[in-house]
C-alpha positions as CSV (number, residue, x, y, z in Angstrom):
1,M,81.8,-2.3,53.6
2,S,80.5,1.3,53.4
3,D,78.1,2.8,55.9
4,L,75.6,3.2,53.1
5,A,75.6,-0.5,52.3
6,S,75.3,-1.3,56.0
7,V,72.2,0.9,56.4
8,A,70.7,-0.5,53.2
9,R,71.0,-4.0,54.6
10,S,69.3,-3.0,57.8
11,E,66.3,-1.5,56.1
12,S,63.1,-3.6,55.7
13,S,61.6,-4.6,52.4
14,W,59.0,-7.2,51.5
15,F,57.0,-8.5,54.5
16,G,59.2,-6.5,56.9
17,Q,62.3,-8.5,56.1
18,P,65.9,-7.3,55.3
19,R,66.7,-6.3,51.7
20,G,69.1,-9.2,51.5
21,L,66.3,-11.6,51.6
22,T,64.8,-10.0,48.5
23,I,68.1,-10.6,46.7
24,L,68.2,-14.3,47.8
25,F,64.5,-14.6,46.9
26,L,64.9,-13.3,43.4
27,T,68.1,-15.3,42.8
28,E,66.4,-18.5,43.9
29,M,63.3,-17.7,41.9
30,W,65.2,-17.6,38.6
31,E,67.3,-20.6,39.5
32,I,64.1,-22.6,40.2
33,F,62.7,-21.2,36.9
34,S,65.7,-22.8,35.2
35,Y,65.6,-26.1,37.1
36,Y,61.8,-26.7,36.9
37,G,61.6,-25.4,33.4
38,M,63.9,-28.2,32.2
39,R,62.2,-30.7,34.6
40,A,58.7,-29.9,33.2
41,L,59.9,-31.1,29.8
42,L,62.3,-33.9,30.8
43,V,59.9,-36.9,31.0
44,Y,57.9,-35.8,27.9
45,Y,61.2,-35.1,26.0
46,M,62.6,-38.6,26.8
47,T,59.4,-40.6,26.1
48,R,58.1,-38.6,23.1
49,Q,61.3,-37.2,21.4
50,L,64.0,-39.7,22.3
51,M,61.6,-42.6,22.4
52,I,62.9,-43.9,25.8
53,G,60.6,-46.4,27.5
54,Q,58.5,-45.3,30.5
55,E,60.4,-47.4,33.1
56,K,63.8,-46.3,31.9
57,A,62.7,-42.7,31.7
58,S,61.4,-42.9,35.3
59,L,64.8,-44.3,36.4
60,I,66.7,-41.5,34.5
61,Y,64.4,-38.9,36.0
62,G,64.8,-40.3,39.5
63,G,68.6,-40.6,39.0
64,Y,68.9,-37.1,37.8
65,T,66.8,-35.5,40.5
66,A,68.7,-37.6,43.1
67,S,72.1,-36.5,41.7
68,A,71.0,-32.9,41.8
69,Y,70.4,-33.3,45.6
70,F,73.5,-35.6,46.3
71,T,76.2,-33.3,44.9
72,P,75.2,-30.5,47.5
73,I,76.7,-32.7,50.2
74,F,80.2,-32.1,48.7
75,G,79.3,-28.6,47.5
76,G,78.4,-27.5,51.0
77,M,81.7,-28.7,52.4
78,I,83.6,-27.0,49.6
79,A,81.6,-23.8,50.2
80,D,82.2,-23.9,54.0
81,R,85.9,-24.8,53.8
82,W,87.4,-23.3,50.6
83,L,85.2,-21.2,48.4
84,G,82.9,-19.3,50.7
85,K,79.1,-19.2,50.1
86,S,79.0,-16.3,47.7
87,R,81.7,-17.6,45.3
88,A,80.0,-21.1,45.4
89,V,76.7,-19.6,44.3
90,I,78.3,-17.7,41.4
91,L,80.4,-20.7,40.2
92,G,77.6,-23.2,40.6
93,G,75.1,-21.0,38.8
94,A,77.4,-20.6,35.8
95,V,77.9,-24.3,35.6
96,M,74.2,-24.9,35.8
97,A,73.5,-22.4,33.0
98,L,76.0,-24.3,30.8
99,G,74.2,-27.6,31.5
100,Q,70.8,-26.1,30.6
101,F,72.1,-24.9,27.2
102,L,73.6,-28.4,26.6
103,M,70.1,-29.8,27.0
104,A,69.2,-28.3,23.6
105,F,71.3,-31.1,22.0
106,P,69.8,-34.6,22.2
107,A,73.1,-36.4,21.9
108,L,74.3,-34.6,25.0
109,L,71.4,-35.5,27.3
110,Y,73.5,-37.4,29.9
111,W,76.3,-34.9,29.8
112,A,73.9,-32.0,30.3
113,L,72.1,-33.7,33.2
114,A,75.5,-34.4,34.9
115,T,76.6,-30.7,34.4
116,I,73.5,-29.3,35.9
117,A,73.8,-31.7,38.9
118,L,77.4,-30.6,39.5
119,G,76.6,-26.9,39.4
120,N,73.6,-27.5,41.6
121,G,75.9,-29.0,44.2
122,L,77.7,-25.7,44.8
123,F,74.6,-23.5,44.3
124,L,71.9,-25.3,46.3
125,P,73.3,-25.4,49.9
126,S,75.1,-22.0,49.6
127,L,72.2,-19.8,48.8
128,P,69.6,-20.6,51.5
129,S,72.3,-21.0,54.2
130,Q,72.8,-17.2,53.8
131,I,69.4,-16.5,55.2
132,N,70.5,-17.0,58.8
133,D,73.3,-14.4,58.2
134,L,70.7,-11.7,57.8
135,Y,69.3,-12.0,61.3
136,G,70.4,-11.9,64.9
137,P,70.1,-15.2,66.9
138,N,66.8,-14.0,68.6
139,D,65.2,-12.2,65.7
140,P,61.6,-13.4,65.5
141,R,61.5,-12.8,61.8
142,R,64.0,-15.6,61.0
143,G,61.5,-18.5,61.0
144,R,59.1,-16.7,58.6
145,A,62.0,-15.9,56.3
146,Y,62.1,-19.5,55.1
147,N,58.4,-19.5,54.1
148,I,58.9,-16.2,52.2
149,Y,62.0,-17.7,50.5
150,Y,59.9,-20.7,49.6
151,V,57.5,-18.4,47.8
152,G,60.4,-17.3,45.6
153,I,61.1,-21.0,44.9
154,N,57.6,-21.6,43.8
155,L,57.1,-18.3,41.9
156,G,59.9,-19.5,39.7
157,G,58.3,-23.0,39.5
158,F,55.0,-21.4,38.5
159,L,56.6,-19.4,35.6
160,A,58.8,-22.3,34.4
161,P,56.1,-24.6,32.9
162,L,54.2,-21.7,31.4
163,V,57.3,-20.4,29.6
164,C,59.7,-23.3,29.1
165,G,56.9,-25.9,28.9
166,T,55.0,-23.9,26.3
167,L,58.1,-23.2,24.2
168,G,59.2,-26.8,24.4
169,E,55.8,-28.4,23.8
170,F,54.7,-26.2,20.9
171,Y,57.8,-24.7,19.3
172,G,60.6,-27.2,19.9
173,W,62.2,-28.8,22.9
174,H,65.5,-26.9,22.3
175,W,63.6,-23.6,22.8
176,G,62.3,-24.7,26.2
177,F,65.7,-25.8,27.4
178,T,67.4,-22.6,26.1
179,A,64.8,-20.5,28.0
180,A,65.8,-22.4,31.2
181,G,69.4,-21.5,30.6
182,V,68.6,-17.8,30.2
183,G,66.7,-17.9,33.5
184,M,69.7,-19.2,35.3
185,L,71.8,-16.4,33.9
186,L,69.3,-13.8,35.1
187,G,69.4,-15.2,38.6
188,L,73.2,-14.9,38.6
189,L,73.1,-11.3,37.5
190,I,70.7,-10.4,40.2
191,Y,72.8,-12.1,42.8
192,I,76.0,-10.4,41.7
193,A,74.3,-7.0,41.6
194,G,72.8,-7.5,45.1
195,R,75.9,-8.7,46.9
196,P,76.2,-5.4,48.8
197,Y,72.9,-6.1,50.6
198,L,74.2,-9.4,51.9
199,P,76.1,-9.7,55.2
200,E,79.9,-9.7,55.2
201,R,80.0,-13.3,56.4
202,S,78.0,-14.4,53.4
203,R,80.6,-12.9,51.1
204,T,83.7,-14.1,52.9
205,L,85.0,-17.5,54.0
206,V,84.2,-18.1,57.7
207,K,86.7,-20.5,59.3
208,A,84.8,-22.9,61.5
209,P,86.0,-23.8,65.0
210,E,86.7,-27.4,65.9
211,L,83.5,-29.4,65.0
212,V,83.0,-30.9,68.5
213,A,82.8,-27.5,70.2
214,P,79.9,-26.1,68.2
215,L,78.0,-29.3,68.4
216,R,78.2,-29.2,72.2
217,T,76.7,-25.7,72.2
218,R,74.2,-26.4,69.5
219,G,72.3,-29.6,70.6
220,A,74.8,-31.8,72.5
221,G,76.4,-33.4,69.5
222,R,75.2,-37.0,69.2
223,P,71.5,-36.2,70.0
224,L,71.5,-33.5,67.4
225,L,73.0,-35.7,64.7
226,L,70.5,-38.5,65.6
227,V,67.5,-36.1,65.3
228,L,68.7,-34.7,61.9
229,F,69.2,-38.3,60.7
230,G,65.7,-39.4,61.9
231,I,64.1,-36.4,60.2
232,G,66.1,-37.1,57.1
233,V,64.8,-40.7,56.9
234,S,61.2,-39.5,57.3
235,V,61.7,-36.9,54.6
236,T,63.2,-39.7,52.3
237,V,60.0,-41.7,52.6
238,F,57.8,-38.6,52.1
239,R,59.6,-37.5,49.0
240,G,59.1,-41.0,47.5
241,A,55.5,-39.9,47.2
242,Y,56.0,-36.1,46.8
243,E,58.3,-36.3,43.8
244,Q,55.7,-38.1,41.7
245,I,54.1,-34.8,40.7
246,G,56.8,-34.3,38.1
247,N,56.9,-38.0,37.0
248,T,53.9,-40.3,37.2
249,V,51.3,-37.6,38.0
250,A,52.5,-35.8,34.9
251,L,52.0,-39.0,32.9
252,W,48.5,-39.5,34.3
253,T,47.7,-35.9,33.4
254,E,48.4,-36.8,29.8
255,A,46.7,-40.1,29.7
256,G,44.0,-40.0,32.4
257,I,42.7,-36.4,32.5
258,D,40.2,-34.8,30.2
259,R,41.9,-31.5,29.5
260,H,39.3,-30.1,27.1
261,T,37.4,-26.9,28.1
262,S,34.9,-24.8,26.1
263,L,37.7,-22.5,25.1
264,M,40.7,-24.7,24.6
265,T,42.6,-27.9,25.4
266,I,44.8,-27.2,28.4
267,P,48.5,-28.0,27.7
268,M,49.6,-30.8,29.9
269,T,52.7,-28.9,31.2
270,W,50.5,-26.0,32.5
271,F,49.1,-28.2,35.3
272,Q,52.6,-28.3,36.7
273,S,52.3,-24.5,37.3
274,L,49.4,-25.1,39.7
275,N,51.5,-26.2,42.6
276,P,53.9,-23.2,42.7
277,L,51.0,-20.8,42.0
278,L,49.1,-22.2,45.0
279,V,52.2,-21.9,47.1
280,F,52.4,-18.2,46.1
281,L,48.7,-17.6,47.0
282,M,48.5,-19.7,50.1
283,T,51.7,-18.9,51.9
284,P,50.6,-15.4,53.2
285,L,47.4,-16.9,54.5
286,L,49.2,-19.7,56.3
287,L,51.8,-17.3,57.8
288,A,49.0,-15.1,59.1
289,R,47.3,-18.1,60.7
290,W,50.5,-19.2,62.4
291,R,51.3,-15.7,63.6
292,R,47.9,-15.4,65.2
293,R,48.3,-18.8,66.9
294,A,51.8,-17.8,68.1
295,E,50.3,-14.7,69.7
296,R,48.0,-16.9,71.7
297,G,50.8,-19.4,72.5
298,L,49.2,-22.1,70.4
299,E,51.6,-22.4,67.4
300,P,52.6,-26.1,66.8
301,S,56.2,-27.1,66.9
302,A,58.2,-27.5,63.7
303,V,57.9,-31.3,63.7
304,R,54.2,-31.1,64.4
305,K,53.8,-28.9,61.3
306,M,55.7,-31.5,59.3
307,V,53.5,-34.3,60.6
308,S,50.4,-32.4,59.5
309,G,51.9,-31.8,56.1
310,A,52.6,-35.5,55.5
311,L,49.0,-36.4,56.5
312,I,47.6,-33.7,54.2
313,V,49.7,-35.0,51.2
314,A,48.4,-38.5,52.0
315,L,44.9,-37.2,51.8
316,A,45.7,-35.6,48.4
317,Y,46.9,-38.9,46.9
318,A,43.9,-40.8,48.5
319,L,41.8,-38.3,46.5
320,L,43.5,-39.2,43.3
321,A,43.1,-42.9,44.1
322,G,39.4,-42.4,44.5
323,V,39.0,-40.3,41.4
324,S,40.9,-42.7,39.2
325,A,39.0,-45.7,40.6
326,L,35.6,-44.1,39.8
327,A,36.8,-43.0,36.3
328,G,37.9,-46.5,35.3
329,S,38.8,-46.5,31.7
330,N,37.4,-43.0,31.2
331,R,39.3,-39.8,31.6
332,A,38.7,-37.8,34.8
333,S,37.7,-34.1,34.8
334,W,40.6,-31.6,35.0
335,V,38.7,-30.1,38.0
336,W,39.7,-33.0,40.2
337,L,43.4,-32.5,39.3
338,I,43.1,-28.9,40.4
339,L,41.5,-30.0,43.7
340,F,44.4,-32.5,44.2
341,F,46.9,-29.7,43.8
342,V,45.1,-27.5,46.3
343,V,45.2,-30.2,49.0
344,F,48.7,-31.4,48.0
345,T,50.2,-27.8,48.2
346,L,48.7,-27.2,51.6
347,G,50.5,-30.2,52.9
348,E,53.7,-29.3,51.2
349,L,53.7,-25.8,52.8
350,H,53.6,-27.5,56.3
351,I,56.6,-29.8,55.7
352,L,59.2,-28.7,53.2
353,P,60.0,-25.0,54.2
354,T,59.6,-26.0,57.8
355,G,62.2,-28.8,57.5
356,L,64.7,-26.6,55.6
357,G,64.4,-23.9,58.3
358,L,64.8,-26.5,61.1
359,F,68.1,-27.8,59.6
360,A,69.4,-24.2,59.1
361,R,68.6,-23.1,62.6
362,L,70.3,-26.1,64.2
363,A,73.5,-25.7,62.1
364,P,76.7,-25.6,64.1
365,V,78.8,-22.4,63.7
366,G,80.8,-22.5,60.5
367,F,78.9,-25.4,59.1
368,A,75.8,-23.7,57.8
369,A,76.1,-24.8,54.1
370,T,77.1,-28.3,55.1
371,T,74.1,-28.8,57.5
372,V,71.7,-27.4,54.8
373,A,73.3,-29.8,52.4
374,A,72.3,-32.6,54.8
375,W,68.7,-31.6,54.2
376,F,69.3,-32.0,50.5
377,L,70.8,-35.4,51.1
378,A,67.3,-36.4,52.3
379,I,66.0,-35.1,49.1
380,F,68.6,-37.1,47.2
381,T,67.6,-40.4,48.9
382,G,63.9,-39.4,48.5
383,S,64.4,-38.8,44.8
384,L,66.0,-42.1,44.3
385,T,63.1,-43.7,46.1
386,A,60.7,-41.8,43.9
387,G,62.4,-43.0,40.8
388,L,62.1,-46.6,42.0
389,V,58.5,-46.2,43.1
390,G,57.7,-44.6,39.7
391,T,58.7,-47.8,37.9
392,L,55.6,-49.4,39.4
393,W,53.4,-47.1,37.4
394,S,53.2,-49.3,34.3
395,R,52.6,-52.4,36.5
396,M,49.7,-51.1,38.6
397,R,46.4,-49.6,37.9
398,P,46.3,-45.8,38.6
399,F,44.1,-46.1,41.7
400,E,46.4,-48.8,43.2
401,F,49.5,-46.7,42.5
402,F,48.0,-43.5,44.1
403,G,46.9,-45.6,47.1
404,L,50.5,-46.7,47.5
405,L,51.7,-43.1,47.4
406,A,49.1,-42.2,50.1
407,L,50.5,-45.1,52.3
408,L,54.1,-43.7,51.8
409,A,53.0,-40.3,53.0
410,L,51.2,-41.8,56.0
411,T,54.4,-43.7,56.9
412,A,56.4,-40.5,56.8
413,A,53.9,-38.9,59.1
414,A,54.2,-41.7,61.6
415,L,58.1,-41.5,61.5
416,L,58.0,-37.8,62.1
417,R,55.6,-38.1,65.0
418,A,58.0,-40.5,66.6
419,M,60.8,-37.8,66.3
420,E,58.7,-34.9,67.8
421,G,59.8,-35.2,71.5
422,A,63.5,-35.5,70.8
423,T,63.4,-32.6,68.3
424,D,61.6,-30.3,70.6
425,R,64.2,-31.0,73.3
426,I,67.0,-30.2,70.9
427,E,65.3,-27.0,69.8
428,A,64.8,-26.0,73.5
429,E,68.5,-26.6,74.3
430,H,69.5,-24.6,71.2
431,A,67.3,-21.7,72.2
432,A,68.6,-21.7,75.7
433,G,72.1,-21.6,74.4
434,A,71.2,-18.6,72.2
435,G,69.5,-16.9,75.1
436,G,66.0,-16.8,73.6
437,T,62.9,-18.8,72.8
438,T,62.7,-21.5,70.3
439,P,62.7,-19.9,66.8
440,D,59.7,-21.9,65.5
441,H,57.5,-20.8,68.4
442,A,58.7,-17.2,68.4
443,S,58.1,-16.7,64.7
444,H,55.7,-17.5,61.8
């Protein structure tokens, strides 16, 4: 590694963070553009083009999203033990791009979904696990890095429905899926070009010590595993409600929302851009608020933030339940849907990037990608749950269904609240072992 590259990596860029974070940010932005571009079309493509029934389409959707978050368990192990994180990102991204291009052919639907899921298994845990490599153990910027990275995720998610959704809805499904594949290739090119700005350990295979030893120094082994498991169960329940925005909420947008304005009829896929757009706009404000509270010693713990997030998402679904009940057989104004996304996104920002950062911070040495993959295992089980919950859409009235989703989010909040004390103790032990304060209280 040249001195020039070492100096470049140490320089600050966006939000006072290392340049390597910008590379990871842009890579993930285009990967998410690819993933969500295809996902914005998937339910509509199955029900309108392939004439698949709603219940079966919901199960396929849930099965696909679940598979995309199950394969990272094995992909994380492969990255940690054999490939290294950098090679896993490149290989996984190439396989995902192939799958996106296969989506342009109706007869290859299942093969395409399987290919994307396999590539995602290598890519997904290997990219965010490189964030920690950019910082020292007591660098106060590390916690905020995950919220900034989450902006990249949602910037790609914002662009995806506008580009891929518009192409697929108005010009042909194959054009939307092809655009998603091109996005994945752009992300790969950015990552390869930016590798000099990433730490050496991200680009080489780091052999882990014996598993028991790092667990003893990073949370006393069994208590750490129990905490991660408990949070994973809570997130599983939460995502049973959260994942409906790309499934049943999208169907309600088509059937239950009046999308007409004085200028145009709003395309149904455009509403899926609201969530990532709001993440992009609201994250700097939320980070500034947490930073001010941290300066006064009042910042909530990671789990307390996650509890607040689940409660806010429950409020968002309760709003939809009330709106759909009042609308009855009529269509509700699109303004209510925008308000839903504002509340929903505020809750999401409290729980999802915070949970990812928590798992990454507590990862044992040499098992970064594997531990991050455990976070995605919770997304896998949550996506399966969401697919099963989504089958109830055609059997329930909209206000009943949205009320059920609010109840699921409330249940997740209660489970997370029960985990707060144990998680705070584990974080304190971890910080004491690193010789610093708890990352969540020292940052944001």
